[in-house]
C-alpha positions as CSV (number, residue, x, y, z in Angstrom):
1,M,-34.1,62.8,-37.2
2,A,-34.6,59.1,-38.2
3,E,-33.0,56.4,-36.2
4,T,-30.5,54.5,-38.4
5,T,-28.3,51.5,-38.4
6,G,-24.6,51.8,-39.4
7,S,-25.7,51.4,-43.1
8,G,-28.2,54.3,-42.8
9,I,-31.3,52.1,-42.5
10,D,-34.3,53.8,-40.8
11,L,-34.9,51.7,-37.7
12,T,-38.5,52.9,-37.5
13,G,-39.5,51.7,-41.0
14,P,-40.7,48.4,-42.5
15,V,-37.3,47.9,-44.3
16,A,-35.6,47.5,-41.0
17,K,-38.2,45.0,-39.8
18,E,-37.7,42.9,-42.9
19,L,-34.0,43.0,-42.6
20,L,-34.1,42.0,-38.9
21,T,-36.6,39.1,-39.3
22,H,-35.5,37.7,-42.7
23,G,-31.9,38.9,-43.4
24,R,-29.1,36.3,-43.6
25,L,-26.8,36.4,-40.6
26,E,-23.1,36.0,-41.1
27,V,-21.0,35.9,-37.9
28,E,-18.0,38.2,-38.0
29,G,-16.9,38.1,-34.4
30,R,-17.7,37.7,-30.7
31,L,-18.2,40.4,-28.1
32,V,-16.0,38.8,-25.4
33,D,-17.0,41.0,-22.5
34,A,-20.5,39.6,-22.5
35,S,-21.4,37.0,-19.9
36,N,-23.5,35.0,-22.5
37,V,-22.4,34.2,-26.1
38,T,-22.9,37.4,-28.0
39,L,-22.0,37.5,-31.7
40,F,-21.5,40.5,-34.0
41,C,-23.0,39.7,-37.4
42,K,-23.4,41.1,-40.8
43,I,-27.1,40.9,-41.8
44,E,-28.1,41.0,-45.5
45,L,-31.4,40.9,-47.4
46,D,-31.8,41.6,-51.2
47,G,-28.7,43.7,-51.3
48,L,-29.4,45.6,-48.2
49,V,-26.6,45.2,-45.6
50,G,-26.4,46.1,-42.0
51,N,-25.0,44.8,-38.7
52,A,-26.7,43.0,-35.8
53,V,-26.0,41.4,-32.5
54,Y,-27.0,37.7,-32.2
55,K,-27.4,35.9,-28.9
56,P,-28.2,32.2,-29.5
57,I,-30.3,30.5,-26.8
58,S,-27.7,27.7,-26.8
59,G,-25.1,30.2,-25.5
60,E,-27.1,31.4,-22.5
61,R,-25.5,30.8,-19.2
62,P,-27.9,29.2,-16.6
63,L,-29.0,31.4,-13.8
64,W,-30.5,30.4,-10.5
65,D,-33.4,32.8,-10.5
66,F,-34.4,32.9,-14.2
67,P,-35.7,29.8,-16.1
68,D,-33.2,28.3,-18.6
69,G,-33.5,29.4,-22.2
70,T,-35.7,32.4,-21.5
71,L,-33.2,35.3,-21.8
72,A,-33.6,35.9,-25.5
73,G,-37.3,36.0,-25.2
74,R,-37.0,38.5,-22.3
75,E,-34.9,40.8,-24.5
76,V,-37.6,40.7,-27.2
77,A,-40.4,41.2,-24.6
78,T,-38.6,44.3,-23.3
79,F,-38.3,45.7,-26.8
80,L,-42.0,45.1,-27.3
81,V,-42.9,46.9,-24.1
82,A,-40.7,49.9,-25.1
83,Q,-42.1,49.9,-28.6
84,A,-45.7,49.7,-27.5
85,S,-45.3,52.4,-24.8
86,G,-42.8,54.7,-26.5
87,L,-40.8,54.6,-23.2
88,G,-37.1,54.6,-24.1
89,A,-35.3,53.6,-27.2
90,I,-34.2,50.0,-27.8
91,P,-32.9,48.9,-31.2
92,P,-35.3,46.6,-33.2
93,T,-35.1,43.2,-31.6
94,A,-36.6,39.8,-32.7
95,L,-36.4,36.1,-31.7
96,R,-35.4,34.1,-34.8
97,D,-33.2,31.4,-36.2
98,G,-29.5,32.0,-36.8
99,P,-26.2,30.1,-37.5
100,F,-26.3,28.6,-34.0
101,G,-30.0,28.1,-33.6
102,E,-32.8,30.3,-32.4
103,G,-31.8,33.4,-30.5
104,M,-32.2,37.1,-30.0
105,V,-31.2,39.3,-33.0
106,Q,-30.9,43.0,-32.5
107,L,-30.0,45.6,-35.2
108,W,-26.8,47.4,-34.5
109,V,-26.8,51.2,-34.2
110,D,-23.9,53.6,-34.5
111,T,-23.0,55.3,-31.3
112,L,-20.8,58.2,-30.1
113,E,-18.0,57.8,-27.7
114,D,-19.7,60.2,-25.2
115,E,-20.0,58.8,-21.7
116,L,-23.5,59.0,-20.3
117,V,-22.7,57.2,-17.0
118,D,-19.4,57.4,-15.2
119,V,-17.5,57.4,-11.9
120,R,-15.6,60.6,-11.4
121,A,-14.2,63.0,-8.8
122,P,-17.1,65.3,-7.6
123,G,-15.4,68.3,-9.1
124,E,-15.0,66.7,-12.5
125,L,-18.7,66.1,-13.2
126,P,-20.1,67.8,-16.3
127,E,-22.7,70.4,-15.6
128,G,-26.2,69.1,-14.9
129,W,-25.2,65.5,-14.2
130,R,-27.2,63.6,-11.6
131,I,-25.3,61.9,-8.7
132,V,-26.4,58.4,-7.9
133,L,-24.1,57.5,-5.0
134,H,-21.0,58.8,-3.2
135,A,-17.9,56.6,-2.7
136,H,-14.1,56.6,-2.5
137,D,-11.6,55.5,-5.1
138,R,-8.8,53.0,-4.4
139,M,-6.6,55.9,-3.2
140,G,-9.3,57.0,-0.7
141,E,-10.3,60.1,-2.7
142,P,-14.0,61.0,-3.0
143,A,-15.7,59.7,-6.1
144,V,-19.3,59.7,-7.3
145,L,-21.4,57.5,-9.6
146,A,-23.3,59.9,-11.8
147,H,-25.1,60.1,-15.1
148,A,-26.2,62.7,-17.6
149,D,-29.6,64.4,-17.3
150,H,-31.1,63.5,-20.7
151,P,-34.9,63.0,-21.5
152,G,-34.1,59.6,-23.1
153,M,-32.3,58.4,-20.0
154,R,-35.3,59.5,-17.8
155,E,-37.5,57.3,-19.9
156,L,-35.1,54.4,-19.8
157,A,-35.2,54.8,-16.0
158,L,-39.0,54.4,-16.1
159,L,-38.8,51.5,-18.5
160,D,-36.4,49.8,-16.1
161,V,-39.0,50.1,-13.3
162,V,-41.7,48.7,-15.6
163,V,-39.7,45.8,-16.9
164,N,-38.0,45.2,-13.5
165,N,-34.5,45.4,-15.0
166,T,-32.1,43.4,-12.9
167,D,-28.9,44.7,-14.6
168,R,-28.9,48.2,-16.0
169,K,-25.2,48.8,-16.1
170,G,-23.6,52.0,-17.3
171,G,-22.4,50.2,-20.4
172,H,-25.9,49.3,-21.3
173,V,-26.8,53.0,-22.0
174,L,-25.5,54.2,-25.4
175,A,-25.4,57.6,-27.0
176,G,-26.6,57.2,-30.6
177,V,-25.3,59.3,-33.4
178,D,-28.9,60.4,-34.0
179,G,-29.0,62.1,-30.6
180,R,-31.1,59.4,-29.0
181,V,-30.1,57.4,-25.9
182,Y,-30.4,53.6,-26.5
183,G,-30.8,50.8,-23.9
184,V,-29.4,47.4,-24.6
185,D,-28.9,44.0,-22.9
186,H,-32.3,43.2,-21.4
187,G,-32.0,39.5,-20.9
188,I,-32.6,39.5,-17.2
189,C,-35.7,41.6,-17.1
190,L,-39.4,40.9,-16.4
191,H,-39.1,38.7,-13.4
192,S,-42.2,38.7,-11.3
193,E,-40.3,39.3,-8.0
194,P,-38.8,42.7,-7.3
195,K,-35.2,42.7,-8.6
196,L,-34.6,46.2,-9.9
197,R,-30.9,47.1,-10.1
198,T,-29.9,50.1,-12.2
199,V,-27.5,53.0,-12.3
200,L,-30.2,55.4,-13.4
201,W,-31.4,56.6,-10.0
202,G,-30.8,60.3,-10.6
203,W,-34.5,61.4,-10.4
204,I,-35.7,59.9,-7.2
205,G,-38.8,61.6,-5.8
206,E,-39.2,63.9,-8.8
207,P,-42.6,64.0,-10.6
208,I,-42.9,61.8,-13.7
209,P,-43.2,64.1,-16.8
210,E,-46.7,64.5,-18.2
211,D,-45.8,62.9,-21.6
212,A,-44.3,59.9,-19.8
213,V,-47.5,59.6,-17.6
214,E,-49.5,59.4,-20.9
215,K,-47.2,56.7,-22.2
216,L,-47.6,54.7,-18.9
217,H,-51.4,55.0,-19.2
218,G,-51.3,53.7,-22.8
219,L,-49.0,50.9,-21.8
220,R,-51.4,49.8,-19.0
221,A,-54.3,49.7,-21.4
222,D,-52.3,47.8,-24.0
223,I,-51.2,45.1,-21.6
224,D,-54.9,44.0,-21.5
225,G,-55.0,44.1,-25.3
226,K,-52.7,43.3,-28.2
227,L,-49.4,43.8,-26.3
228,G,-50.4,41.2,-23.6
229,E,-51.2,38.8,-26.4
230,V,-47.7,39.1,-28.1
231,L,-45.9,39.1,-24.7
232,A,-47.5,35.7,-24.0
233,D,-45.1,34.2,-26.5
234,H,-42.2,35.1,-24.2
235,L,-43.5,35.4,-20.7
236,T,-45.8,33.7,-18.2
237,G,-49.2,35.1,-17.3
238,F,-47.9,36.1,-13.9
239,E,-44.9,37.9,-15.4
240,I,-47.3,39.9,-17.7
241,A,-49.6,40.7,-14.8
242,S,-46.5,42.0,-12.9
243,I,-45.8,44.5,-15.7
244,A,-49.3,45.8,-15.2
245,S,-48.8,46.0,-11.5
246,R,-45.5,47.9,-11.7
247,T,-47.0,50.3,-14.2
248,E,-50.0,51.0,-11.9
249,Q,-47.7,51.6,-9.0
250,L,-45.8,54.3,-11.0
251,L,-49.0,56.0,-12.0
252,E,-50.4,55.9,-8.4
253,S,-47.2,57.5,-7.0
254,G,-46.6,59.9,-9.8
255,V,-42.9,60.2,-9.0
256,F,-39.7,58.4,-9.8
257,P,-39.3,55.6,-7.1
258,A,-36.6,55.2,-4.6
259,P,-34.6,52.0,-4.1
260,S,-36.5,49.4,-2.0
261,D,-33.4,47.7,-0.5
262,G,-29.7,47.6,-0.5
263,R,-29.4,45.7,-3.8
264,D,-30.4,48.6,-6.0
265,V,-27.2,49.1,-8.1
266,P,-25.7,46.3,-10.3
267,W,-22.2,45.1,-9.8
268,P,-20.0,45.6,-11.7
269,L,-21.3,49.1,-12.6
270,F,-20.1,48.8,-16.2
């Protein structure tokens, strides 16, 4: 099944790329729960209409550990890594001009209301869900953070390791109407220092599937080629080398990694 936007545009085709990079953006509202300025837009090109998320660089909140003005580029770089490797699904993403200056623009995809990550009582988990951690709710009753066991989520978990995702919250994992699982919000990825924090820890110690291993091998080779060249528009040489190193570590171990310290889950979780 083809990936589509809300207007039925195939996200994998050239039309989507043209719409994303050259379409006229019209701001229709702001997503107020986002920590940085995040605008919901209509995007139109030659009568073709869709929706997009636009995050202007001018609206980025300064962070102590990421250089100012780099978050939009990191979102694009993460998309490029996912696209080149085939690991995980991220809506088409570009760095381009908009109503409030240059920023990240990402095509909108229709999603289901299905929860893929949740905190529930242990007895209320859907069959097959993976438990990430045990806790207690505000009443002292047992609760677990858990997520669905979906091939698309397994690949997003590997992508998070590769791009060193510092903030994979439950709300950043979306169930698309096309049956795919999409990852969004990748502004604080690709730091050269270990900063992985994700809710997708359900496969610790399990072998990486063969098809994903092949994708990781392809990614490692591509970093030394064309992918490395395009990533240089958004990342430092050291950050690109760190992608290669993390990919090599996954290939050497052959299994989904375990957390390296106590800062392994983002907060808030959603």
